[in-house]
C-alpha positions as CSV (number, residue, x, y, z in Angstrom):
1,X,102.4,209.5,72.1
2,X,101.9,207.6,75.4
3,X,102.9,203.9,75.2
4,X,102.2,203.4,71.5
5,X,105.4,202.1,69.9
6,X,106.0,199.8,66.9
7,X,106.1,196.1,67.8
8,X,104.1,193.9,65.6
9,X,100.7,193.8,63.9
10,X,97.5,192.6,65.5
11,X,95.0,190.3,64.0
12,X,92.1,191.4,61.9
13,X,88.9,192.5,63.6
14,X,86.5,189.6,64.3
15,X,83.4,191.0,62.6
16,X,82.4,193.5,60.0
17,X,82.1,197.1,61.1
18,X,78.5,197.3,60.0
19,X,77.6,194.5,62.5
20,X,79.8,195.7,65.3
21,X,76.9,197.6,66.9
22,X,74.8,194.5,67.2
23,X,77.7,192.6,68.7
24,X,78.4,195.4,71.2
25,X,74.7,195.3,72.2
26,X,75.1,191.5,72.8
27,X,78.2,192.1,74.9
28,X,76.4,194.7,77.0
29,X,73.5,192.4,77.6
30,X,75.8,189.5,78.6
31,X,77.7,191.8,80.9
32,X,74.4,192.9,82.5
33,X,73.5,189.3,83.1
34,X,76.8,188.6,84.9
35,X,76.8,191.9,86.9
36,X,73.1,191.7,88.0
37,X,73.5,188.1,89.2
38,X,76.1,189.2,91.7
39,X,73.6,191.6,93.4
40,X,70.1,190.9,92.5
41,X,69.8,187.8,94.8
42,X,70.9,189.7,98.0
43,X,67.6,191.5,98.7
44,X,65.5,188.3,98.1
45,X,67.3,186.1,100.6
46,X,64.5,186.4,103.3
47,X,61.9,185.2,100.8
48,X,64.1,182.4,99.5
49,X,64.9,181.2,103.0
50,X,61.3,181.5,104.0
51,X,60.3,179.3,101.0
52,X,63.1,176.8,100.9
53,X,64.6,176.9,104.4
54,X,68.4,176.3,104.8
55,X,69.2,179.6,106.6
56,X,72.5,178.1,108.0
57,X,73.9,177.6,104.5
58,X,72.3,180.4,102.5
59,X,75.6,182.3,102.2
60,X,76.7,179.6,99.7
61,X,74.2,181.2,97.2
62,X,76.9,183.9,96.8
63,X,80.0,181.9,97.7
64,X,79.2,179.1,95.3
65,X,78.6,181.4,92.4
66,X,81.7,183.4,93.1
67,X,83.9,180.3,93.4
68,X,82.6,178.9,90.1
69,X,83.2,182.2,88.3
70,X,86.7,182.7,89.7
71,X,88.1,179.3,89.1
72,X,86.8,179.0,85.6
73,X,88.2,182.3,84.3
74,X,91.7,180.9,83.4
75,X,90.1,177.9,81.7
76,X,87.8,179.9,79.5
77,X,90.5,182.4,78.7
78,X,92.7,179.6,77.2
79,X,89.7,178.0,75.5
80,X,88.9,181.3,73.8
81,X,92.5,181.6,72.5
82,X,92.3,178.0,71.2
83,X,88.8,177.7,69.7
84,X,87.8,181.4,69.3
85,X,85.7,183.7,71.3
86,X,82.3,182.9,69.8
87,X,82.0,179.2,70.7
88,X,83.2,179.9,74.3
89,X,80.8,182.8,74.7
90,X,77.8,180.9,73.2
91,X,78.5,177.9,75.4
92,X,79.0,180.0,78.5
93,X,75.8,182.0,77.9
94,X,73.8,178.7,77.3
95,X,75.2,177.2,80.5
96,X,74.4,180.4,82.4
97,X,70.8,180.3,81.1
98,X,70.4,176.6,81.9
99,X,71.6,177.4,85.5
100,X,69.1,180.2,85.7
101,X,66.2,178.0,84.7
102,X,67.3,175.3,87.1
103,X,67.5,177.9,89.9
104,X,63.9,178.9,89.2
105,X,62.9,175.3,89.5
106,X,64.9,174.6,92.7
107,X,63.0,172.6,95.4
108,X,65.3,173.1,98.4
109,X,68.3,175.2,99.4
110,X,70.8,172.5,98.5
111,X,69.4,172.3,94.9
112,X,69.4,176.1,94.6
113,X,73.1,176.3,95.7
114,X,74.1,173.5,93.2
115,X,72.3,175.3,90.4
116,X,73.9,178.6,91.4
117,X,77.3,176.9,90.9
118,X,76.1,175.9,87.4
119,X,75.2,179.5,86.8
120,X,78.7,180.5,87.9
121,X,80.3,178.0,85.5
122,X,78.6,179.9,82.7
123,X,79.2,183.3,84.3
124,X,83.0,182.8,84.1
125,X,82.8,182.5,80.4
126,X,80.6,185.7,80.2
127,X,82.9,187.9,82.2
128,X,86.2,186.9,80.6
129,X,85.1,186.5,77.0
130,X,83.1,189.7,76.9
131,X,86.2,191.7,78.0
132,X,88.4,189.9,75.5
133,X,86.0,190.5,72.6
134,X,85.7,194.1,73.5
135,X,89.4,194.4,72.8
136,X,89.2,192.3,69.6
137,X,86.4,194.5,68.2
138,X,88.1,197.9,68.5
139,X,91.6,199.2,67.7
140,X,93.5,200.7,70.6
141,X,92.4,204.3,70.1
142,X,88.7,203.2,70.3
143,X,88.9,200.7,73.1
144,X,88.1,203.2,75.9
145,X,84.7,203.7,74.3
146,X,83.6,200.1,74.6
147,X,85.3,199.6,77.9
148,X,83.5,202.7,79.4
149,X,80.2,201.3,78.1
150,X,80.9,198.0,79.8
151,X,81.8,199.8,83.0
152,X,78.6,201.8,82.8
153,X,76.6,198.6,82.4
154,X,78.4,197.1,85.5
155,X,77.8,200.3,87.5
156,X,74.1,200.5,86.6
157,X,73.6,196.8,87.4
158,X,75.3,197.3,90.8
159,X,72.9,200.0,91.6
160,X,69.7,198.5,90.1
161,X,70.4,194.9,91.1
162,X,69.3,195.0,94.8
163,X,66.3,197.1,94.0
164,X,65.2,194.9,91.2
165,X,65.6,191.8,93.4
166,X,63.5,193.4,96.1
167,X,60.7,194.4,93.7
168,X,60.5,190.9,92.1
169,X,60.6,189.2,95.5
170,X,57.9,191.5,97.0
171,X,55.5,191.8,94.1
172,X,56.0,188.6,92.1
173,X,58.1,185.7,93.3
174,X,61.7,185.2,94.0
175,X,62.0,182.7,91.2
176,X,61.5,185.5,88.7
177,X,64.9,186.8,89.7
178,X,66.3,183.9,87.7
179,X,63.6,183.6,85.1
180,X,64.1,187.2,84.0
181,X,67.6,186.1,82.8
182,X,66.1,183.9,80.1
183,X,64.7,186.5,77.6
184,X,67.7,188.8,78.1
185,X,70.1,186.0,77.6
186,X,68.2,184.7,74.6
187,X,68.4,188.1,72.8
188,X,72.2,188.3,73.6
189,X,72.7,184.7,72.2
190,X,70.7,185.5,69.0
191,X,72.8,188.6,68.4
192,X,76.1,186.8,68.9
193,X,75.2,183.8,66.7
194,X,73.8,186.0,63.9
195,X,76.3,188.9,63.9
196,X,79.6,187.8,65.4
197,X,81.8,186.3,62.7
198,X,85.4,185.7,63.6
199,X,87.9,185.4,60.8
200,X,89.3,181.9,60.2
201,X,92.9,181.8,61.4
202,X,95.6,179.6,59.9
203,X,98.0,177.9,62.3
204,X,101.7,178.4,61.8
205,X,104.2,175.6,62.4
206,X,104.9,177.1,65.8
207,X,101.2,176.9,66.7
208,X,100.6,180.6,66.8
209,X,97.6,181.9,65.0
210,X,97.8,184.6,62.4
211,X,95.0,186.6,60.7
212,X,93.9,185.3,57.3
213,X,93.0,188.6,55.7
214,X,95.2,191.5,54.7
215,X,94.1,195.1,55.1
216,X,92.6,195.2,51.7
217,X,90.4,192.2,52.4
218,X,92.2,189.5,50.3
219,X,93.1,186.2,51.9
220,X,96.7,185.8,53.1
221,X,98.4,182.7,51.8
222,X,99.5,180.4,54.6
223,X,103.3,180.1,55.1
224,X,104.9,177.4,53.1
225,X,104.9,174.2,55.1
226,X,102.2,175.4,57.5
227,X,99.5,172.9,58.3
228,X,96.3,173.2,60.1
229,X,97.3,172.3,63.6
230,X,94.8,170.3,65.7
231,X,93.8,172.2,68.8
232,X,95.2,170.6,71.9
233,X,93.4,171.3,75.2
234,X,95.2,170.8,78.5
235,X,92.2,169.1,80.2
236,X,94.4,167.8,83.1
237,X,95.6,171.3,83.8
238,X,92.1,172.7,83.6
239,X,90.8,170.1,86.1
240,X,93.8,170.8,88.4
241,X,93.4,174.6,88.2
242,X,89.6,174.2,89.0
243,X,90.3,171.9,91.9
244,X,93.1,174.0,93.4
245,X,91.2,177.3,93.0
246,X,88.0,175.8,94.4
247,X,89.7,174.3,97.5
248,X,91.8,177.4,98.3
249,X,88.9,179.9,97.8
250,X,86.6,177.7,99.9
251,X,89.1,177.9,102.7
252,X,89.2,181.7,102.4
253,X,85.5,182.1,102.1
254,X,84.5,179.8,105.0
255,X,87.5,180.4,107.3
256,X,86.5,182.4,110.3
257,X,82.9,182.0,109.4
258,X,81.8,178.4,109.2
259,X,84.8,177.3,111.4
260,X,87.8,179.0,113.1
261,X,90.9,179.8,111.1
262,X,93.1,177.3,113.0
263,X,90.6,174.5,113.1
264,X,90.9,171.2,111.4
265,X,88.8,172.0,108.4
266,X,90.7,175.2,107.6
267,X,94.1,173.5,108.0
268,X,93.0,170.5,105.9
269,X,91.7,172.8,103.1
270,X,94.8,175.0,103.0
271,X,97.0,171.9,103.0
272,X,95.0,170.3,100.2
273,X,95.1,173.6,98.3
274,X,98.9,173.9,98.5
275,X,99.3,170.3,97.4
276,X,97.0,170.9,94.4
277,X,98.9,174.1,93.6
278,X,102.1,172.0,93.4
279,X,100.3,169.6,91.1
280,X,99.2,172.5,88.9
281,X,102.8,173.6,88.5
282,X,103.9,170.1,87.5
283,X,101.1,169.6,85.0
284,X,101.4,173.0,83.5
285,X,105.2,172.8,83.0
286,X,104.7,169.6,81.1
287,X,101.7,170.6,79.0
288,X,102.1,171.6,75.3
289,X,99.4,174.2,75.6
290,X,99.0,175.0,79.4
291,X,95.9,176.6,80.8
292,X,98.0,179.0,82.8
293,X,101.2,179.5,80.6
294,X,104.4,180.6,82.3
295,X,104.6,183.8,80.2
296,X,101.7,185.3,82.1
297,X,104.1,185.8,85.0
298,X,107.4,186.1,83.1
299,X,106.3,189.2,81.2
300,X,106.8,192.3,83.4
301,X,103.8,194.1,82.1
302,X,101.3,191.3,82.6
303,X,102.7,190.3,85.9
304,X,102.5,193.9,87.2
305,X,98.9,194.4,86.0
306,X,97.9,191.1,87.6
307,X,99.3,192.1,90.9
308,X,98.0,195.6,90.8
309,X,94.4,194.6,89.9
310,X,94.6,191.8,92.6
311,X,95.3,194.7,95.0
312,X,92.3,196.5,93.5
313,X,90.0,193.5,94.3
314,X,91.4,193.6,97.8
315,X,90.7,197.3,98.5
316,X,87.2,197.2,96.9
317,X,86.0,195.1,99.8
318,X,86.2,198.0,102.2
319,X,83.5,200.1,100.5
320,X,81.3,197.4,99.0
321,X,81.1,195.2,102.1
322,X,81.6,197.5,105.0
323,X,80.4,200.9,104.0
324,X,76.6,200.0,104.0
325,X,77.0,198.7,107.6
326,X,78.8,201.9,108.5
327,X,76.1,204.1,106.9
328,X,73.3,202.3,108.7
329,X,75.0,201.6,112.1
330,X,77.0,204.8,112.6
331,X,75.2,207.4,110.5
332,X,71.7,206.0,111.3
333,X,70.6,205.9,107.7
334,X,68.0,203.6,106.2
335,X,68.9,200.9,103.7
336,X,67.9,203.0,100.7
337,X,70.0,206.0,101.7
338,X,72.9,203.8,102.8
339,X,72.8,202.2,99.3
340,X,73.0,205.7,97.7
341,X,76.1,206.5,99.8
342,X,77.8,203.5,98.2
343,X,76.4,203.8,94.7
344,X,77.7,207.3,94.0
345,X,81.1,205.8,93.1
346,X,79.3,204.1,90.2
347,X,78.6,207.5,88.7
348,X,82.2,208.8,88.8
349,X,84.0,205.5,87.9
350,X,82.7,205.1,84.3
351,X,83.0,208.8,83.6
352,X,86.6,208.9,84.8
353,X,87.4,205.7,82.9
354,X,86.0,207.2,79.7
355,X,88.1,210.3,80.1
356,X,91.3,208.4,81.1
357,X,92.3,208.0,77.4
358,X,93.1,211.7,77.2
359,X,95.5,211.2,80.1
360,X,97.3,208.0,79.0
361,X,97.8,209.1,75.5
362,X,99.9,211.9,76.9
363,X,101.7,210.3,79.8
364,X,101.3,206.5,79.2
365,X,99.3,203.7,80.7
366,X,101.5,203.1,83.8
367,X,101.8,206.8,84.9
368,X,98.0,207.3,84.4
369,X,97.4,204.3,86.6
370,X,99.9,205.5,89.2
371,X,98.1,208.9,89.3
372,X,94.7,207.1,89.9
373,X,95.9,204.7,92.6
374,X,97.9,207.4,94.3
375,X,94.8,209.5,94.6
376,X,92.8,206.4,95.8
377,X,95.4,205.8,98.5
378,X,94.9,209.3,99.9
379,X,91.1,209.1,99.7
380,X,91.1,205.8,101.6
381,X,93.4,207.2,104.2
382,X,91.0,210.2,104.7
383,X,88.1,208.0,105.7
384,X,89.2,207.3,109.3
385,X,89.5,211.1,109.8
386,X,85.8,211.7,109.1
387,X,84.0,213.2,112.2
388,X,82.0,210.9,114.4
389,X,79.2,210.3,113.8
390,X,79.3,212.7,110.9
391,X,76.9,213.4,108.0
392,X,75.9,211.2,105.0
393,X,77.4,213.6,102.5
394,X,80.9,213.2,103.9
395,X,81.4,209.4,103.1
396,X,79.4,210.0,99.9
397,X,81.9,212.6,98.7
398,X,84.8,210.3,99.4
399,X,83.1,207.5,97.5
400,X,82.6,209.9,94.5
401,X,86.3,210.8,94.5
402,X,87.3,207.2,95.0
403,X,85.3,206.1,92.0
404,X,87.0,208.8,89.9
405,X,90.4,207.7,91.1
406,X,89.8,204.0,90.4
407,X,88.4,204.7,87.0
408,X,91.7,206.4,86.2
409,X,93.5,203.4,87.6
410,X,91.7,200.3,86.2
411,X,90.8,201.1,82.6
412,X,94.3,202.2,81.5
413,X,95.8,199.0,82.9
414,X,93.2,196.7,81.3
415,X,93.4,198.5,77.9
416,X,97.1,198.6,78.1
417,X,97.7,195.0,79.0
418,X,95.3,193.8,76.3
419,X,97.2,195.9,73.7
420,X,100.5,194.3,74.5
421,X,99.4,190.8,73.2
422,X,98.0,189.5,69.9
423,X,94.7,187.7,69.3
424,X,96.1,184.3,70.3
425,X,97.2,185.4,73.7
426,X,94.5,188.0,74.6
427,X,92.0,185.6,76.1
428,X,94.5,184.1,78.5
429,X,95.9,187.5,79.4
430,X,92.4,189.0,80.1
431,X,91.4,186.0,82.1
432,X,94.5,186.2,84.2
433,X,93.8,189.8,85.1
434,X,90.2,189.1,86.0
435,X,91.1,186.0,88.0
436,X,93.6,188.0,90.1
437,X,91.0,190.7,90.7
438,X,88.4,188.2,91.8
439,X,90.9,186.4,94.0
440,X,91.9,189.7,95.6
441,X,88.2,190.3,96.5
442,X,88.0,186.8,98.1
443,X,91.1,187.3,100.1
444,X,90.0,190.8,101.1
445,X,86.6,189.6,102.3
446,X,88.4,187.1,104.6
447,X,91.2,189.4,105.8
448,X,89.2,192.5,106.4
449,X,86.3,190.5,108.0
450,X,88.9,189.2,110.5
451,X,90.2,192.7,111.1
452,X,86.7,194.1,111.6
453,X,85.7,191.4,114.0
454,X,89.0,191.7,115.9
455,X,88.5,195.5,116.4
456,X,84.9,195.0,117.5
457,X,85.9,192.3,120.0
458,X,88.6,194.6,121.5
459,X,86.3,197.6,121.7
460,X,83.3,195.6,123.2
461,X,85.3,193.8,125.8
462,X,86.3,190.7,124.0
463,X,82.8,189.7,122.7
464,X,81.0,190.3,119.4
465,X,81.5,190.2,115.7
466,X,80.0,192.2,112.9
467,X,76.9,190.0,112.6
468,X,76.1,190.1,116.4
469,X,76.7,193.8,116.4
470,X,74.2,194.3,113.6
471,X,71.6,192.3,115.6
472,X,72.4,194.4,118.7
473,X,71.8,197.6,116.8
474,X,68.5,196.3,115.5
475,X,67.5,195.5,119.1
476,X,68.6,198.9,120.3
477,X,71.1,197.4,122.8
478,X,73.8,199.8,123.9
479,X,73.6,201.7,120.6
480,X,76.2,204.4,121.3
481,X,79.0,202.0,122.4
482,X,78.2,199.7,119.5
483,X,78.2,202.5,117.0
484,X,81.5,203.7,118.2
485,X,82.9,200.2,117.9
486,X,81.6,199.8,114.3
487,X,83.1,203.1,113.4
488,X,86.5,202.0,114.7
489,X,86.2,198.6,112.9
490,X,85.4,200.2,109.6
491,X,88.2,202.8,110.0
492,X,90.6,199.9,110.5
493,X,89.3,198.2,107.3
494,X,89.8,201.4,105.3
495,X,93.4,201.7,106.6
496,X,93.9,198.2,105.4
497,X,92.4,199.1,102.0
498,X,94.8,202.1,101.8
499,X,97.7,199.7,102.4
500,X,96.4,197.6,99.5
501,X,96.3,200.7,97.3
502,X,99.8,201.6,98.3
503,X,100.9,198.1,97.4
504,X,99.4,198.5,93.9
505,X,101.3,201.8,93.6
506,X,104.6,200.2,94.5
507,X,104.0,197.3,92.1
508,X,103.4,199.6,89.2
509,X,106.3,201.8,90.1
510,X,108.9,199.1,90.5
511,X,107.7,196.1,88.5
512,X,105.7,197.6,85.5
513,X,107.7,199.0,82.6
514,X,107.3,202.8,82.2
515,X,106.1,202.3,78.6
516,X,104.0,199.3,77.8
517,X,105.1,197.4,74.7
518,X,102.0,198.1,72.7
519,X,101.4,196.3,69.4
520,X,100.8,198.5,66.4
521,X,97.6,197.9,64.4
């Protein structure tokens, strides 16, 4: 049946079945915090800038948070494997809430950006640990249920976030965007502390953790000679990973925006990032318990899923970043209607993800993901063939189909890769997958931004970028020529996204094993 083959047994579930509902509620609230914070700030930027100033650096409200989340994912993944999910999730939630409170008290834009980074340091723990705990709580056959719930939370947050931010900024104060996190996070923290009880795990001589309770509930005697090993944390590796990721992602986020790609700052950042990457390799090869262990890339299944979901992050930039501009500039839609054109994929994605279990149980994780990403490639390729200027239902229909295809692609890979490892490796594995997806989105924003600006410059006679074009449209300057140029630029971006989808297809086809080595339970 699918990929399910005997391998070895997994660890015991981390909490009693009777309390699992309360823990799931806490996970959904935590996921909502992390998801809302990525979108709720966007519509309040005018009010924030009007109050605090700092228009020239306001983009770091988003970039700083994204960088902090991304670079901390591998660190939190390893820490959750070392110390357990509960302390990492509690510490991350507390740090996120502290950052939220400080953001609400910010006195200028510099302080707000610094406190957003503090939020991001906690957000990395929320994103990675929630996904890991979801796999810990449920056996393989039930995991699609919890993952589809989390996908639904993320989808609803993506749709509701901008509207909620606009309402709070317009009718209350922009500081309430951050203060509203406090009661929600407090409830999630209380549920986690009260209801999440992870089984104590004995350490074997090799350092691997094993479950202490047998199926009947009695405690398993530790192997003869086994001692309680002291947890060793690779703090040098954690610092090196954080520094390397921060420098390289800053170069990608700011390159072509704050300074030209071939300027001194870009070259200096990329050079420093490569040097730090070499330092990470040296430190991790010598560490007893590395933050990014080599087996993450030596195992075909994990390496293939990392690369495939990195490509997913890359292609997601096309609809999430460029489709709203296309809907407003080319189709002439208002902001609300343009948001609806994008948001329809959040309806089909969770539904498709929930139904994907019926497919992968028959044909396996890899082939189900191939089916989804193959369909996504064709849908992305269809976008440039939409009529100009076209009707709103046409891109909306493509987004509905794209969401269904990606739900069939992402969830089987996430559930599948989590099911190939035991408890002591699941946090690191999940974090590596999320890290690759986040990094793909950062690279995609930089690459596709450069593609769009290059096409616009060519179509407008060597002048203009996406920001200047948007201002020109607002001023009603040469609207027809500009609309045609925007359409061409977005079409080029969608072709690039189709290439990323095709890359994911090839990775799964030639790198991933046909049957994932799933652990029995």
